[in-house]
KOLMI-368273 format. One line per 8 residues: number of its first residue (from 1); their letters; for each residue x negated, y negated, z negated of N, C-alpha, C, O. Coordinates in steps of 0.001 Angstrom, whole numbers. Layout:
// residues N
NUM> a> X,Y,Z,X,Y,Z,X,Y,Z,X,Y,Z | ... $
This chain:
// residues 279
1> mklstaig> -17300,16197,2900,-16598,15287,3770,-17476,14124,4093,-17285,13048,3525 | -18397,14273,4944,-19314,13217,5291,-19132,12921,6768,-19289,13806,7610 | -18809,11705,7076,-18550,11294,8448,-19768,10571,8943,-20243,9670,8252 | -20300,10900,10081,-21538,10385,10612,-22530,10238,9468,-23094,11234,9016 | -22752,9032,8995,-23713,8865,7890,-23108,9392,6616,-23453,8924,5531 | -22259,10306,6712,-21606,10912,5581,-20378,10164,5208,-20429,9137,4532 | -19256,10694,5659,-17994,10098,5277,-17610,10732,3990,-16656,11510,3979 | -18226,10484,2979,-18014,11105,1714,-16694,10925,1135,-15845,11556,1765 $
9> scllaait> -16307,10371,290,-14996,10313,-262,-14448,8987,-233,-13831,9362,764 | -14187,8137,-333,-13855,6779,-212,-13252,6309,-1498,-12043,6460,-1667 | -13961,5778,-2375,-13345,5352,-3600,-14164,4414,-4436,-15392,4451,-4364 | -13533,3566,-5235,-14220,2630,-6104,-13344,2023,-7173,-12125,2197,-7142 | -13959,1282,-8160,-13206,607,-9185,-14100,-280,-9971,-15235,147,-10182 | -13781,-1419,-10428,-14751,-2322,-11016,-14800,-2278,-12508,-15163,-3264,-13148 | -14441,-1150,-13082,-14414,-1091,-14526,-14527,355,-14965,-14324,1264,-14160 | -14841,576,-16201,-14880,1927,-16712,-13551,2259,-17351,-12694,1387,-17496 $
17> lpasagap> -13371,3509,-17733,-12103,3908,-18328,-11854,3136,-19614,-12793,2891,-20371 | -10604,2746,-19882,-10301,2010,-21097,-10577,2852,-22319,-10418,4073,-22303 | -10993,2183,-23378,-11278,2912,-24612,-10036,3574,-25162,-10131,4507,-25959 | -8857,3101,-24744,-7601,3628,-25265,-7051,4767,-24428,-5883,5125,-24581 | -7870,5359,-23533,-7375,6445,-22686,-6755,7527,-23544,-7375,8005,-24494 | -5526,7917,-23212,-4845,8948,-23962,-4111,8436,-25187,-3338,9180,-25791 | -4335,7179,-25573,-3643,6605,-26723,-2250,6166,-26303,-1972,6059,-25108 | -1360,5906,-27274,-20,5446,-26913,-93,4237,-25999,-762,3251,-26310 $
25> aktasvpm> 592,4316,-24880,516,3251,-23883,1529,2158,-24183,2717,2430,-24354 | 1057,935,-24244,1937,-219,-24405,2007,-903,-23052,1097,-1636,-22667 | 3092,-660,-22338,3155,-1136,-20959,4042,-2355,-20849,5049,-2484,-21544 | 3641,-3252,-19954,4441,-4428,-19676,5631,-4041,-18812,5688,-2939,-18268 | 6574,-4958,-18694,7719,-4720,-17826,7324,-5089,-16407,7296,-6264,-16042 | 7017,-4067,-15609,6574,-4270,-14232,7764,-4035,-13307,8392,-2979,-13382 | 8090,-4987,-12440,9271,-4830,-11576,9111,-3672,-10605,8149,-3630,-9838 | 10057,-2725,-10636,9968,-1536,-9789,10447,-1797,-8367,10083,-1059,-7451 $
33> dtvahlnn> 11261,-2836,-8164,11809,-3058,-6828,10748,-3532,-5834,10988,-3545,-4627 | 9589,-3917,-6335,8544,-4394,-5426,7936,-3273,-4591,7251,-3543,-3604 | 8176,-2022,-4970,7592,-901,-4225,8659,-73,-3514,8396,1056,-3101 | 9860,-629,-3371,10941,129,-2727,10596,502,-1290,11095,1499,-768 | 9749,-292,-653,9377,-25,746,8252,989,864,7932,1424,1970 | 7649,1371,-244,6515,2291,-219,7019,3699,-524,7023,4129,-1678 | 7435,4401,500,8016,5723,294,7828,6582,1548,7284,6143,2561 | 8302,7818,1431,8307,8769,2544,6896,9100,3017,6547,8869,4175 $
41> yqaiefrr> 6093,9641,2113,4754,10120,2450,4815,11651,2478,4876,12297,1432 | 4799,12212,3668,5062,13636,3845,3801,14487,4009,3887,15715,4012 | 2650,13862,4144,1373,14578,4205,478,14010,3116,167,12819,3117 | 68,14860,2194,-618,14389,982,-1899,15182,775,-1902,16411,852 | -2968,14477,516,-4240,15107,193,-4454,15062,-1320,-4449,13991,-1926 | -4640,16225,-1912,-4978,16354,-3332,-6495,16547,-3368,-6992,17645,-3118 | -7222,15483,-3676,-8661,15419,-3470,-9388,15487,-4815,-9132,14681,-5710 | -10303,16465,-4947,-11064,16642,-6188,-12557,16588,-5881,-13068,17377,-5087 $
49> yvtkdger> -13235,15662,-6511,-14632,15389,-6226,-15522,15719,-7426,-15074,15809,-8569 | -16789,15890,-7108,-17826,16032,-8135,-18824,14900,-7935,-19332,14702,-6832 | -19103,14162,-8997,-20088,13089,-8945,-21394,13553,-9588,-21418,14554,-10304 | -22462,12834,-9332,-23728,13120,-9986,-23609,12862,-11490,-22776,12072,-11935 | -24456,13541,-12257,-24448,13375,-13712,-24580,11897,-14078,-25470,11190,-13603 | -23662,11459,-14940,-23715,10097,-15444,-23220,9031,-14488,-23281,7844,-14809 | -22726,9430,-13307,-22357,8447,-12291,-20846,8293,-12087,-20422,7468,-11277 | -20029,9064,-12802,-18592,8990,-12534,-18030,7596,-12794,-17210,7111,-12014 $
57> ahfiayfd> -18452,6947,-13870,-17941,5609,-14167,-18275,4629,-13049,-17476,3748,-12730 | -19462,4785,-12451,-19822,3913,-11343,-18963,4209,-10118,-18531,3297,-9412 | -18721,5495,-9878,-17867,5870,-8747,-16456,5310,-8929,-15864,4787,-7985 | -15925,5421,-10137,-14603,4869,-10427,-14580,3367,-10186,-13621,2839,-9622 | -15626,2685,-10607,-15686,1240,-10409,-15671,887,-8926,-14980,-47,-8518 | -16426,1626,-8120,-16401,1392,-6683,-15023,1685,-6092,-14482,894,-5319 | -14475,2821,-6466,-13179,3238,-5902,-12083,2220,-6211,-11386,1755,-5309 | -11938,1882,-7478,-10876,959,-7877,-11037,-406,-7212,-10049,-1061,-6882 $
65> syfpeafe> -12275,-829,-7019,-12518,-2176,-6505,-12246,-2302,-5015,-11734,-3329,-4568 | -12579,-1273,-4236,-12607,-1442,-2790,-11529,-708,-2001,-11142,-1179,-931 | -11022,444,-2492,-10329,1339,-1569,-8804,1367,-1592,-8218,1477,-515 | -8110,1275,-2732,-6650,1475,-2689,-5931,552,-1711,-5140,1023,-893 | -6189,-747,-1778,-5488,-1670,-888,-5901,-1478,565,-5110,-1726,1475 | -7139,-1036,786,-7580,-803,2161,-6720,262,2832,-6320,105,3985 | -6433,1349,2109,-5578,2391,2681,-4132,1914,2827,-3463,2251,3803 | -3652,1135,1864,-2282,632,1955,-2114,-249,3187,-1092,-175,3870 $
73> qlgamvfg> -3102,-1073,3471,-3031,-1936,4644,-2997,-1133,5942,-2500,-1616,6960 | -3525,88,5908,-3541,947,7096,-2309,1846,7184,-2174,2626,8127 | -1402,1735,6194,-170,2513,6234,-180,3768,5399,792,4524,5410 | -1268,4012,4664,-1344,5165,3770,-1124,4699,2329,-905,3514,2081 | -1185,5633,1390,-962,5283,-14,-1921,6061,-898,-2044,7279,-771 | -2601,5355,-1794,-3347,5986,-2874,-2400,6034,-4074,-2184,5026,-4746 | -1842,7210,-4333,-848,7337,-5405,-1470,7100,-6769,-854,6489,-7642 | -2686,7582,-6953,-3349,7419,-8244,-4712,8078,-8202,-4990,8918,-7346 $
81> qfadrgnp> -5567,7679,-9153,-6912,8227,-9239,-7258,8416,-10719,-6858,7623,-11572 | -8016,9491,-11003,-8107,9951,-12381,-9486,10522,-12710,-10186,11059,-11851 | -9845,10385,-13981,-11035,11031,-14529,-10581,12296,-15251,-9787,12238,-16190 | -11092,13431,-14802,-10687,14705,-15395,-11281,14852,-16789,-12454,14545,-17003 | -10488,15312,-17721,-10998,15635,-19045,-11666,17016,-18995,-11290,17870,-18193 | -12638,17213,-19846,-13279,18510,-19904,-14454,18654,-18974,-15248,19585,-19112 | -14579,17736,-18017,-15747,17760,-17133,-16094,16327,-16757,-15363,15695,-15994 | -17193,15808,-17279,-17521,14388,-17091,-17922,14015,-15673,-18130,12837,-15382 $
89> nhftwlrg> -18036,15007,-14779,-18425,14712,-13396,-17289,14919,-12397,-17518,14862,-11189 | -16082,15154,-12873,-14969,15426,-11963,-14041,14225,-11850,-13725,13562,-12837 | -13616,13966,-10625,-12744,12841,-10293,-11694,13353,-9318,-12019,14085,-8383 | -10439,12972,-9528,-9332,13435,-8686,-8533,12235,-8191,-8305,11277,-8929 | -8110,12305,-6920,-7185,11274,-6439,-6255,11865,-5395,-6528,12920,-4823 | -5152,11169,-5158,-4145,11630,-4216,-3890,10544,-3187,-3643,9385,-3519 | -3958,10960,-1912,-3732,10031,-803,-2590,10563,52,-2547,11752,364 | -1669,9688,428,-519,10105,1212,-425,9387,2545,-805,8223,2676 $
97> fhdisarp> 98,10118,3545,357,9575,4880,1838,9814,5188,2436,10758,4674 | 2416,8970,6014,3842,9122,6308,4134,10450,7008,5195,11037,6795 | 3223,10921,7824,3367,12248,8438,1980,12710,8837,1014,11951,8753 | 1886,13953,9270,569,14519,9565,-77,13827,10759,-1304,13772,10838 | 707,13302,11683,127,12622,12842,-534,11307,12456,-1407,10821,13175 | -129,10722,11328,-738,9464,10871,-2105,9693,10227,-2907,8765,10120 | -2369,10918,9802,-3609,11188,9065,-4862,10857,9883,-5711,10116,9388 | -5021,11371,11108,-6237,11031,11851,-6310,9556,12228,-7405,9002,12326 $
105> vvnaafyy> -5180,8921,12437,-5167,7505,12819,-5690,6651,11667,-6572,5812,11853 | -5137,6875,10477,-5557,6101,9306,-7006,6403,8945,-7795,5492,8694 | -7350,7687,8920,-8706,8044,8520,-9754,7507,9499,-10821,7056,9083 | -9455,7555,10779,-10402,7003,11755,-10555,5501,11566,-11667,4975,11618 | -9434,4806,11344,-9500,3357,11142,-10323,3017,9907,-11065,2034,9900 | -10190,3833,8859,-10942,3538,7627,-12407,3933,7750,-13297,3115,7514 | -12657,5181,8118,-14027,5684,8064,-14923,5143,9167,-16146,5185,9038 | -14340,4635,10250,-15129,3988,11280,-15027,2462,11185,-15508,1736,12055 $
113> gplwrehr> -14392,1999,10115,-14155,570,9965,-15212,-139,9133,-16137,497,8628 | -15081,-1456,8988,-16119,-2268,8352,-16259,-2050,6855,-17368,-2146,6330 | -15159,-1756,6142,-15260,-1606,4686,-16082,-379,4322,-17008,-468,3515 | -15749,768,4913,-16498,1980,4607,-17942,1875,5101,-18864,2365,4450 | -18128,1241,6240,-19484,1078,6765,-20340,285,5781,-21529,564,5626 | -19744,-695,5121,-20498,-1510,4160,-20881,-720,2911,-21978,-900,2382 | -19991,154,2430,-20181,754,1111,-20539,2233,1119,-20841,2785,61 | -20518,2893,2269,-20609,4348,2293,-21931,4882,1748,-21942,5930,1102 $
121> ikvnailp> -23027,4203,1988,-24326,4740,1575,-24412,4853,62,-24803,5899,-456 | -24054,3793,-654,-24150,3846,-2118,-23103,4779,-2714,-23347,5407,-3744 | -21935,4872,-2071,-20902,5770,-2593,-21297,7229,-2359,-21229,8041,-3281 | -21699,7559,-1167,-22100,8934,-867,-23301,9379,-1694,-23452,10565,-1987 | -24152,8430,-2069,-25350,8766,-2826,-25033,9332,-4206,-25850,10044,-4790 | -23846,9018,-4730,-23483,9528,-6065,-22364,10559,-5977,-21734,10887,-6982 | -22118,11072,-4765,-21002,11992,-4543,-21485,13240,-3814,-21364,13314,-2591 | -22025,14216,-4525,-22555,15400,-3847,-21498,16338,-3288,-21796,17108,-2376 $
129> dsdnvmlm> -20261,16301,-3808,-19241,17253,-3349,-17900,16545,-3251,-17344,16092,-4251 | -17391,16459,-2025,-16078,15842,-1812,-15197,16712,-926,-14261,16211,-303 | -15486,18015,-860,-14786,18903,71,-13659,19721,-551,-13009,20500,146 | -13417,19558,-1845,-12344,20309,-2512,-11039,19545,-2329,-10648,18744,-3178 | -10373,19806,-1210,-9197,19024,-817,-8086,19968,-378,-8288,20807,501 | -6930,19835,-980,-5750,20597,-568,-4808,19674,199,-4448,18603,-288 | -4415,20089,1393,-3452,19340,2189,-2054,19839,1827,-1771,21033,1917 | -1185,18914,1416,91,19308,833,1214,18431,1350,997,17472,2090 $
137> rplhadqd> 2419,18789,939,3625,18016,1237,4546,18086,31,4400,18982,-799 | 5503,17149,-85,6493,17286,-1155,7308,18567,-950,7606,18949,182 | 7662,19220,-2053,8480,20426,-1950,9774,20120,-1213,10213,20913,-380 | 10383,18991,-1507,11583,18529,-803,11258,17194,-148,10684,16309,-782 | 11625,17051,1114,11239,15868,1875,11739,14573,1256,11124,13522,1432 | 12853,14641,533,13427,13422,-57,12958,13195,-1490,13503,12341,-2190 | 11950,13949,-1936,11438,13783,-3298,9921,13599,-3230,9144,14515,-3502 | 9534,12378,-2855,8114,12055,-2729,7435,12038,-4095,8086,12066,-5140 $
145> itvlpavd> 6099,11990,-4050,5368,11613,-5261,5792,10204,-5651,5972,9348,-4785 | 5950,9961,-6929,6329,8646,-7408,5291,7607,-7004,4100,7781,-7263 | 5737,6531,-6373,4869,5391,-6093,5224,4292,-7085,6311,3717,-7027 | 4311,4010,-7981,4531,2962,-8976,3892,1660,-8514,2991,1676,-7675 | 4349,530,-9053,3706,-741,-8705,2222,-718,-9055,1807,-50,-10002 | 1435,-1448,-8290,17,-1571,-8599,-157,-2155,-9996,683,-2925,-10463 | -1240,-1790,-10652,-1533,-2336,-11973,-1660,-3856,-11851,-2409,-4365,-11017 | -921,-4563,-12691,-922,-6029,-12658,-2034,-6537,-13575,-1984,-6301,-14782 $
153> pvlepkga> -3038,-7231,-13030,-4160,-7659,-13864,-3787,-8690,-14912,-4538,-8901,-15864 | -2622,-9347,-14752,-2170,-10332,-15741,-1299,-9668,-16792,-1508,-9864,-17989 | -316,-8877,-16348,602,-8234,-17283,5,-7002,-17946,432,-6613,-19033 | -978,-6386,-17301,-1613,-5177,-17829,-3136,-5368,-17909,-3884,-4672,-17222 | -3584,-6296,-18734,-5024,-6616,-18749,-5911,-5467,-19205,-7106,-5465,-18909 | -5362,-4494,-19917,-6160,-3349,-20363,-6169,-2217,-19350,-6833,-1201,-19554 | -5437,-2388,-18264,-5428,-1369,-17227,-4425,-269,-17490,-3595,-373,-18393 | -4506,788,-16695,-3537,1883,-16732,-3674,2690,-18018,-4775,2871,-18538 $
161> ggvvvaqi> -2545,3168,-18518,-2528,4006,-19717,-1798,5308,-19470,-1315,5566,-18367 | -1722,6120,-20501,-1050,7405,-20409,-2003,8525,-20010,-3211,8322,-19889 | -1434,9708,-19809,-2187,10903,-19439,-1478,11541,-18251,-250,11632,-18239 | -2235,11982,-17258,-1668,12643,-16082,-2020,14128,-16138,-3161,14501,-16411 | -1019,14964,-15874,-1199,16414,-15910,-861,16996,-14543,141,16628,-13931 | -1702,17905,-14076,-1427,18652,-12845,-1512,20139,-13157,-2514,20609,-13697 | -465,20876,-12818,-484,22338,-12887,-615,22865,-11465,203,22542,-10604 | -1635,23671,-11217,-1928,24155,-9872,-1733,25670,-9847,-2495,26413,-10465 $
169> fpvkkgse> -711,26116,-9132,-350,27529,-9076,-804,28121,-7739,-391,27622,-6692 | -1637,29163,-7734,-1978,29858,-6502,-875,30865,-6164,-622,31792,-6933 | -236,30687,-5044,952,31470,-4686,590,32520,-3639,-203,32262,-2734 | 1178,33700,-3774,963,34737,-2768,1579,34317,-1439,2704,33820,-1388 | 835,34524,-387,1330,34153,942,2576,34963,1264,2607,36179,1075 | 3593,34282,1748,4872,34920,2027,5856,34798,892,7036,35107,1054 | 5378,34343,-275,6248,34213,-1459,6512,32761,-1812,7008,32463,-2899 | 6183,31858,-905,6257,30437,-1234,7658,29997,-1655,7806,29317,-2670 $
177> dafaakae> 8674,30367,-904,10030,29911,-1212,10541,30523,-2515,11148,29835,-3336 | 10293,31812,-2696,10758,32475,-3925,10069,31886,-5145,10705,31662,-6175 | 8771,31636,-5031,8057,31071,-6175,8522,29651,-6452,8704,29278,-7611 | 8717,28849,-5406,9145,27466,-5602,10486,27401,-6322,10689,26539,-7177 | 11401,28302,-5985,12711,28310,-6643,12562,28595,-8139,13190,27933,-8965 | 11736,29573,-8482,11520,29896,-9891,10785,28767,-10607,11080,28461,-11762 | 9828,28151,-9918,9058,27076,-10533,9947,25869,-10822,9872,25291,-11906 | 10779,25489,-9868,11668,24346,-10090,12552,24558,-11308,12750,23642,-12106 $
185> aafksyam> 13075,25752,-11450,13916,26044,-12609,13109,25966,-13895,13593,25447,-14902 | 11886,26475,-13871,11057,26464,-15068,10646,25052,-15455,10557,24739,-16643 | 10396,24204,-14482,9931,22845,-14762,10992,22000,-15457,10671,20949,-16013 | 12233,22432,-15438,13278,21681,-16136,13005,21604,-17631,13492,20694,-18302 | 12234,22545,-18159,11930,22522,-19591,10997,21375,-19960,10807,21093,-21143 | 10414,20712,-18970,9526,19584,-19239,10296,18288,-19465,9695,17269,-19807 | 11606,18307,-19283,12411,17106,-19466,12462,16753,-20947,13149,17415,-21725 | 11746,15725,-21331,11697,15300,-22732,11217,13863,-22786,10633,13354,-21829 $
193> egvhpagi> 11466,13218,-23904,11005,11855,-24086,9478,11816,-24044,8806,12648,-24653 | 8949,10845,-23322,7506,10701,-23243,6860,11452,-22101,5633,11503,-22011 | 7678,12050,-21210,7146,12756,-20038,7909,12302,-18799,9135,12395,-18758 | 7202,11820,-17804,7800,11452,-16525,7311,12415,-15443,6114,12431,-15156 | 8178,13209,-14837,7739,14019,-13695,7360,13101,-12540,8031,12099,-12293 | 6285,13442,-11832,5817,12594,-10741,5946,13254,-9378,5838,12576,-8356 | 6177,14567,-9338,6351,15218,-8047,5964,16681,-8073,5225,17124,-8952 | 6470,17429,-7103,6095,18824,-6880,5595,18928,-5446,6291,18544,-4506 $
201> lvtldvpn> 4386,19450,-5285,3754,19565,-3978,3550,21024,-3614,3332,21869,-4482 | 3621,21312,-2324,3310,22646,-1815,2393,22492,-611,2320,21423,-4 | 1699,23562,-275,727,23535,817,1392,23158,2144,2448,23680,2501 | 749,22244,2856,1142,21902,4219,246,22717,5147,-920,22384,5357 | 803,23772,5689,12,24755,6438,-59,24373,7907,657,24923,8743 | -938,23417,8209,-1152,22976,9591,-2660,22868,9818,-3420,22778,8854 | -3102,22875,11071,-4537,22723,11339,-5050,21367,10859,-4300,20392,10801 | -6318,21320,10522,-6962,20076,10109,-7112,19171,11324,-7916,19454,12212 $
209> nfpqlpir> -6344,18082,11372,-6381,17203,12541,-7347,16025,12372,-7335,15092,13175 | -8175,16069,11338,-9296,15144,11199,-10451,15942,10601,-10760,15801,9417 | -11090,16784,11422,-12050,17766,10907,-13281,17165,10241,-14018,17879,9561 | -13519,15870,10420,-14633,15247,9711,-14438,15306,8200,-15408,15241,7444 | -13191,15429,7757,-12872,15576,6341,-12315,16982,6129,-11175,17244,6512 | -13079,17889,5533,-12615,19271,5371,-11400,19375,4452,-11196,18544,3567 | -10602,20409,4683,-9516,20767,3771,-9618,22260,3476,-10156,23024,4277 | -9102,22663,2330,-9170,24068,1941,-8191,24897,2774,-7132,24427,3189 $
217> tdgpwlvw> -8590,26143,2999,-7749,27063,3780,-7417,28315,2978,-6995,29323,3544 | -7606,28253,1652,-7391,29435,816,-6073,29360,50,-5939,29978,-1006 | -5090,28605,574,-3790,28502,-75,-2952,29749,163,-3479,30784,573 | -1663,29658,-89,-906,28465,-454,-961,28150,-1952,-1350,28973,-2780 | -545,26900,-2255,-546,26397,-3614,777,25678,-3892,1460,25219,-2977 | 1112,25596,-5166,2190,24716,-5617,1637,23933,-6794,1011,24498,-7690 | 1877,22612,-6784,1341,21729,-7816,2470,20929,-8437,3266,20304,-7736 | 2531,20955,-9775,3431,20059,-10522,2617,18911,-11074,1543,19117,-11639 $
225> lgvvrdda> 3134,17678,-10908,2478,16481,-11425,3388,15791,-12428,4595,15682,-12215 | 2802,15327,-13516,3567,14582,-14496,2708,13566,-15219,1486,13700,-15295 | 3371,12540,-15753,2690,11512,-16537,3232,11568,-17961,4443,11599,-18178 | 2314,11581,-18927,2666,11718,-20332,2302,10425,-21062,1281,9803,-20771 | 3131,10039,-21991,2939,8761,-22682,1623,8701,-23444,914,7697,-23375 | 1288,9770,-24175,95,9731,-25018,-323,11144,-25388,361,12114,-25061 | -1450,11247,-26072,-1983,12553,-26443,-1081,13291,-27417,-973,14515,-27356 | -434,12559,-28315,446,13215,-29288,1603,13910,-28584,1933,15052,-28906 $
233> tlskhlap> 2221,13225,-27622,3311,13838,-26858,2818,15057,-26099,3504,16077,-26035 | 1627,14948,-25525,1071,16064,-24770,838,17275,-25662,1290,18374,-25340 | 144,17093,-26769,-250,18232,-27598,912,18827,-28384,1002,20046,-28528 | 1796,17981,-28889,2861,18471,-29767,4089,18962,-29009,4771,19879,-29466 | 4373,18372,-27875,5645,18653,-27206,5486,19293,-25820,6105,20316,-25528 | 4654,18684,-24974,4578,19204,-23610,3690,20435,-23502,4048,21385,-22806 | 2546,20442,-24170,1600,21557,-24009,2226,22923,-24286,1977,23859,-23527 | 3030,23077,-25345,3660,24385,-25548,4556,24795,-24385,4627,25976,-24042 $
241> kldqvehe> 5243,23826,-23774,6084,24132,-22613,5226,24508,-21403,5577,25408,-20640 | 4099,23810,-21233,3200,24154,-20133,2695,25583,-20286,2655,26346,-19321 | 2311,25933,-21508,1839,27304,-21773,2913,28326,-21415,2640,29327,-20752 | 4141,28057,-21865,5244,28994,-21652,5535,29166,-20164,5705,30289,-19687 | 5594,28055,-19431,5904,28122,-18004,4794,28832,-17240,5073,29639,-16353 | 3546,28542,-17571,2437,29217,-16891,2489,30722,-17127,2223,31504,-16214 | 2831,31131,-18347,2944,32563,-18644,4109,33184,-17869,3969,34255,-17277 | 5255,32505,-17877,6435,33059,-17215,6232,33174,-15701,6582,34192,-15103 $
249> lsatgltr> 5669,32139,-15087,5510,32162,-13638,4395,33116,-13208,4457,33694,-12123 | 3386,33281,-14049,2341,34253,-13732,2873,35676,-13782,2370,36562,-13090 | 3901,35890,-14611,4477,37225,-14761,5456,37591,-13648,5959,38714,-13619 | 5736,36664,-12734,6691,36955,-11661,6121,37880,-10595,6868,38473,-9817 | 4795,38005,-10560,4171,38780,-9500,4037,38016,-8199,3653,38585,-7177 | 4353,36728,-8230,4324,35915,-7017,3074,35045,-6923,2910,34298,-5959 | 2193,35139,-7918,953,34368,-7881,-217,35296,-7556,-92,36517,-7648 | -1343,34714,-7180,-2499,35516,-6773,-3745,35151,-7571,-4868,35352,-7108 $
257> gsverqvm> -3545,34622,-8754,-4682,34249,-9587,-4228,33408,-10757,-3033,33234,-10993 | -5193,32893,-11482,-4896,32125,-12690,-4395,30728,-12346,-4818,30119,-11363 | -3486,30241,-13178,-2997,28874,-13045,-4081,27925,-13549,-4729,28185,-14563 | -4267,26830,-12832,-5233,25811,-13251,-4468,24594,-13772,-3538,24110,-13127 | -4864,24114,-14927,-4239,22924,-15503,-5274,21807,-15602,-6326,21976,-16218 | -4969,20678,-14996,-5846,19519,-15090,-5192,18460,-15965,-4054,18057,-15727 | -5916,18019,-16969,-5482,16908,-17820,-6428,15752,-17521,-7647,15900,-17608 | -5863,14605,-17168,-6668,13529,-16601,-6268,12170,-17174,-5114,11942,-17538 $
265> dptprsrl> -7245,11283,-17242,-7011,9896,-17629,-6956,9027,-16384,-7873,9072,-15564 | -5891,8232,-16224,-5864,7317,-15078,-7026,6329,-15149,-7405,5882,-16232 | -7584,5994,-13998,-8580,4927,-13972,-7865,3598,-14240,-6637,3548,-14188 | -8592,2545,-14519,-7920,1285,-14872,-6917,790,-13843,-5945,130,-14212 | -7125,1093,-12542,-6225,566,-11516,-5364,1652,-10883,-4840,1451,-9787 | -5206,2783,-11534,-4392,3863,-10984,-2913,3502,-11004,-2380,3142,-12054 | -2250,3592,-9869,-799,3369,-9847,-78,4404,-10713,803,4064,-11503 | -462,5652,-10553,205,6708,-11310,-313,6653,-12741,-1454,7021,-13019 $
273> rwldqah> 548,6186,-13645,188,5940,-15029,1464,5913,-15833,2546,6110,-15281 | 1360,5672,-17137,2574,5588,-17945,3169,4198,-17855,2509,3208,-18168 | 4427,4129,-17422,5232,2910,-17474,6557,3283,-18117,7222,4220,-17675 | 6940,2565,-19144,8152,2913,-19876,9373,3008,-18976,10228,3872,-19170 | 9454,2113,-17984,10680,2038,-17170,10634,2926,-15945,11588,2941,-15167 | 9556,3668,-15748,9393,4462,-14507,9942,5857,-14686,9537,6568,-15605 | 10859,6264,-13822,11366,7636,-13801,11435,8090,-12366,11836,9222,-12094 $
């Protein structure tokens, strides 16, 4: 995804991951009503990047520092950004637009604008692969990805906590509705203390209306997103349920390959994180 001088990925953050990543999150009381107006994002990019060896922390610092508010000011939303566990060069983030027609408008304003022009060279230099992008939508139009308040630098001085999990199911074409019905029923087993569901996404099967940023065409996919309080909750309680659901849904005959599970640490300024009061 390189625009003119390489429209690589657009991201930054001014800090490295907290030493307490995955540890029990002690969250402040952040007012949820401040984000009531931030909703109804019907076109969502699930973006997975590869950074150069040893450069992910720098990329996170750039992303967190420069980009989330820039997209919000343009009418889009950065739901959250994460460092993938198990691969020190992988970075994932989710960007939402109110509808598919807003996508080229926002992206053109950003990638041809002054902020990206200032930072694109150094960001692209540490980002060899930014083309692994799935264009998606909420499974139900009235059930968006959770938009949490921005990390408060005063109330949350240690930054975002918790663990984010994504289950990515490759679905057979033509079986999307049948698989989604079975998946929704199966995901009910994840209802437990210490786990907040964040959304269910499915492929948005429309042409790429901003071709400067590639999107994958090998779908369809269904993705479950959740936020977990800490590693103990993940390993002792949620992981066995994830295993069971992946086995059950793979046995339906409605998938076309292996389920992918991503376990990720929120970056210090990721909105999508553990908050005790967020459901």
